[in-house]
N, C-alpha and C positions, 0 to 999 in steps of 0.2 A: 461299787457299781460305776458305770460310766454315766456321769450326771451332766445334763444340759441345763444351764440356767437361761431361760428365755427372758431377756431384758436385763441389761447391765447398768441399771440406774442406781438410785440411792438404796434400794433393797437388794437388787441382784448382784452387784459387784462385791459388796462385803460378804454376801452369802457364798459367792463363788470362792472367795479367799478362804472361807471357813471349810467348805467341803473339800477343798484341795488338800487338806491335812490327811484325809483318809481315802479319797476317791480320785479317779480321773475326771477332770472337769473341762467342759467346753462351754463358752459363753456365746449366746446368739443375740445379735442386736442389728437393727437396720440403720442405725445412726452411724454413718461413716466417720463422723468427727470423733466419736468415742473410740471406734476401732483404730483409727489412726493414732490417737494419743496412746492407747494401750500398746500399739506396735512400737512406739517410741519410748516405752517404759515410763509413761507419764499418767498420773491419775487426775481425774476431773472431780474428785470428791474430797471433802475435808476428812472423812473417816478412813480413807485409804490413801497412804502416801506413795510416792514414787518408788522408794526402795521395796515396798511390799509388792508392787506390780512387777518389778524386776525379778524378785525372788520367786514369785508365782510362775513367771514364764520359765524360769530355770527348772521348776518342778513339773513343767509340762502343761501349764494353763494355756489353752488355745481359745481363740475367739473368731467368729465368722458371721457373715450375713448370708451364707449359702446353706440351703437345706442339705446338700450332700455332706456338709461338714458336721452334721449332727445325726446322720442316719444310723450310726453305730451305737448311739446312746441308748441306755436302758431305763433311765429315769429322767423325766422332764419336769422342771419346776418353773412355773409361769409367774414372773414378777414384773408385770407391765402396768403402766398408769391406768387409773380409772377416774377420769375427770367428769365434770358435768358441763352441759352447754349453758348458754346465756339465760335459759329458763330454769336452770338447776335440775335438768333431766339427765339421768345417767347416760354416759357415753361409753359404751362397751366395745367400741371398734378395736381397741388394742388387744383386749382379751380374745375377741373373735378372730382377729388376724393371727395372733400367736397360736391359738388352738388349731386353726386350719393348717398352719405350718406343721404342728406336731402330728396332726392326723395323717399327713402325707408321708411321714416317716415312721409311724407307729407300727410296732411289732407285737406278737404274742409275748406275754410275760412282762411287758413294760409297765412302768408306774408313772402316772401323771398327777402332779400336785399344783393346785392354784394357790397363790399367796396374795394376789391383788385384792384389796379391800372392796367389797361389793355387797349388794343386798342378799339376804338369805334366799337360797333357791337358785342362784346363778350357776353353780357347779353342775347341778343335776338338770336344770332347764336349758342352759346355753352350752356349757362345755361338753357334757357327755354326748348329746346328739351330734355335735360336730366331730368329735373323736370317732363316733361310730360310723361316720361316712367312710372310714377306712375299710369297712366290711367286718371289723372285729366288734365283739360285744363287751361292753363295760361290765366288770365283775367276773365274767368267765374267762375272757381272753386277756384283759389288762385291768390294772387297778387305778382307781381315781380317788383323790382325797383333797380336802381343803385344809390349809394350815396358814392362818393369817400372819403376815409380817408384823413385827413389833419393834421396828427400827426407830431409835430416838437419836438422830444425828448429834454428835459432839458429847453425848452422855459418857462420862469417863467411868462410871460405876457399872452400868448395865449395857451389855452388848449382845449381839446375836447368840453368842456361845453360852452366856450365863442367864439369859432371860428365858423363863419357862416357855415352852413351845406347845401351843394347842394344836391338836390334830383330830380331824373327823373324816372318815371315809364313806363311800357309798355303800359299803358293806364291811363286815368285820375283818375280812382278809385285807381289804384295802387299807383299813385303819392300822392294822398290825404291820403291814409292809411299810407304810409311811412312817410309823413310829420307829421301826428299825432303822430306816434310812436316816431320818433326822436325829435319832438317838445316838447315831455313831459319831456325831460331831457336837451335839447340844446336850448340856448337862441334865436338864429337867424336862421331862415330857408330860403333857397333860392331855390324855385321850378323852374325847367326848363322843356322844352316841352316834352322830352323823355329820354330814357336810353342813346342813342348815344350821345346826347348833354352833359349829365352829365359825361359820360366817357371821352369825348373830353375836358371838362373843366379841369379835373385833369391832363391829359397828357399834356395839353397846359401849365399849371402852371409849371410843371417840365421841359418842353422843354425851356420855357422862362428863367428859372434859368440856365439850362445847357448851353444855347447859350450865355448868358451874361457872365457867368463865363469863358467860352471858349474865348470870346472876351478879357476879362481882362488878361487871361493867355497868349494870343498871344501878347497883348500890353506889358505884363511883359517881354517877351522874347526880344521884339524889344527895349524897353526902357533900359533894362539891358545892351544891346550892346552899347547904346548911352550914358550910364552913367547918366540916368535919374531915379530918385526914383519913381517907379510906385505908391507906397503907398501915397507919397506926392501929386501926380497928382490926384488920386482918392479923397483924402481928400479935395483938393481945388475945384475939379469939383463938389463935393457934396454941395458946398455952393450955387450953382445955384438953385433958388427956384422952378424951373419947368423943365420938360423934362428929367433931369438926375436922374437915380436911381443907387446908388452905389452897385457894386459887386466887389469881391476881388479875386486876384490870389491865387495860393497855389500849394502844391505838387501833386495835383490831386484831383478828387472828389470821395466821398465815400457814403456809405449808400445804402438803397434800391432804392431810387427814381432817383436821378440825373444821376448816371452812367448807369442805367438800363432802366428806363421807356421810354426815347426817342426812343429807338430801337423798342419798340412795335409799335409806329406809323410809323417809317420808314419801318419796315417789312410789315405792312398792306398797306402802300403806294405802295411798290413794287408789291404787289399782285394785285393792281389796275392799274399797269402800269406806276406809277409815281416814279421818282427818287428824294428822299429827301436829296439832296446833302448838304444843309445847316446843317441839323440835324446831319447827319453822320460825317461831317467834325468837328463839335463841339465836338463830342465824341472822335474823333482822337486827337484833340488838348488837351483835358482834360486828356486823357490817356498818352499822351507824357510827361506831366509834371512830372509823376513819374520817367521817365527815365532822364529827365532834372535835377531833384533834385538829383538823384543818381550820375549822372555825375558831378554835382556841388560838391558833397562830395569828389569824387575821385580827382577832380581838386584841391580842397582845400588841400588835403593830399599831392598831388604832388608838389604844390606850396610851401609847407613847407619843402620839401625835404624828406618826409617820405615814406617808403615802405608800400604800402597798405596791403600787407600780414602780416606785423608786427604791424599794427595799431589797436588800440582799439577804436571803434566807438560806441557812445551811441545815440540811437534813442529815442527821447522823444515823447511819444504818440503813442498808437496803435489803438485807436478808430477812427471813421471817422469824428467826430466833438468834440467840447469841452465839458468837464464835463459829458460824458456819457460812458457806457461800451460797446456800440455796435461797433463791428469791421467789419461789413458787407461792403465789397468792399473798405475797408480802404487803402489808399495809402501806408501805412507803410509796408504792406505785400510784395508788389512788390519791394519797395525800399530795404527792408531787403534781398530779394532774389537776387537782382542785386549785392549788396555789398558783399553778401556771395559768389556769383560766382567769384568775384574778390579776394577772400581770406581774407577779413577783419574779424577781431574778433569783433562781434557785441553783444551788450547788449541793451535790450529794457526796458524802464521804463515808467510806466503809473499808476497813482493813482487809476484808475477805472477798468482796465483790468488785469485779472490774466494770461491769455494765449491766443494765437491765432494760427491758422494753416498756414503753408507755405508748399511749395513743398519740403522743407528740413525736414518736420515734425513739430510737435507742438513747439512753442516758449513760454517759461514762462517769464513773465515780473517781474521786480523789482518795488516795491512800492516807495522805497526811492531813489530819484534821486541822492542824495549826495553819497549814497553807490555805485550806478552804475558808478558815475564819477571818482571814485578812480583809479588813474594811467591810465586814458583814454587820448586819443589824440584829439578827435573831438566830439563835442556835436551838434546834429542835431535836431532842433525844427520842428516837423511835425504836432503837434496838439497844439492849443492855450488854453490848460486847464488853469483855473483861477490861479492855484498855480504857473504856470510858470512865471507870471508877478511879483511875489514877490521873485524870486530866488536871493539868496545872492551870487553875483559874486565874492566877496572877498573870501568867503569860497570855491567857485568853483575853483578859481585860485590856492588855496593851494592843491586841490585834483588832478587836471589834470596834466598829464605828459607834454603834449603840449596843448596850449590854443587856440584851433580852434573852431569857432562857425559857423555853417551853419544854417541860419534862414529862413525857408520857410513859416513862419506865422506872420512875423513882430512883434515878441515878443520883440526884442531888438530895441528900437528906436534910442538910442545913444550907439554905441559900447563901452563896458567897456575897460579901458586902459589895455594894456598888452595882448589883445586877437587879433588873426587874425579873422576878421569877414567877412563872405560871406553871403549877404542877397539876397533872391530871389527877383528879380526885382529891385535890388539896385546896382548891380555891386559889386566891391570889395573895402572894407575899409582897409587901412593899420593899 
């Protein structure tokens, strides 16, 4: 088929690379920066490298911001962001805009699939009516399905091709057509009864993680007060061969899925007259961890007798997870802002991220952690990048003015001699 990928972000670009193995592919995106980089054979994602872009273009991969460039396509896969606003209300403008674009080029026999994570009912209540503005009827003239993305950036074991793909259509024919298209490039297909079920599958997966991480974060706060190492507890509990599934605490959750998607269901639940207290409470706990980590840094400085306003704090990690450059909803942003408000001098180091936005303006990062640590007072581990585990603490000791470590990711299992160590969920080590 002639496949159009609507949105060339963290989901769309890798998906385009995969479909190119069997189909003609056109990418559509209104971000001129992305299109310019692709035209120069450059990637803006960790999971897609420059040589892959070059090879894709040799195979005929095209990309455009013009509707005329996708008019000939017969399958449209919408992979656009689904954020929330400041009140955690779903923001569907990207889906609506992309769907309007598709509706203006839609033809009889076409297939439209939505991958963006959203609340159950979006495909039938929002997407289908917009598509039918074309004058065509869903089900009889064209097919519609929902197939949730399951992208896990930097995961070396599970990728788009070998991760089972859930598909649910507005009718049986739509489901079968979507299964055939996705099944041509993905190893395992999982058909479900309809779009709502497929939408619910994805949001349930994300809520499951959000709730369990919140539970670990709450236990972290309790055990910290009790002098119990929560990391040891989780490690030992994980030896149980059934029932227990390990999740870990941290300085807050980031990325597009866990801190955002659960609010899509809680918002929809309120519209139906139901209060989803469990889901919303989990979000509050996970958000609080950013403040708790910030306060832990301030307390560590105070315990060492240092004036926060005269202290140099180095934050390690600006992305939301290890070994990627994605800073969406990353806890570092909030922690930076809190410490900045208290007057600390802050440097951020990250081997993957060049800069990120804060309320104080853009913050440029340093690639070299040792350069950042020179004459510093406190090192704060916020991301467990692989390089962090091979850090030379003897060298670090010669660089730092005061040797204070605040560890929110369990990077340091045994505190190095001569350092004041404060571990999240561990209490304080002398």
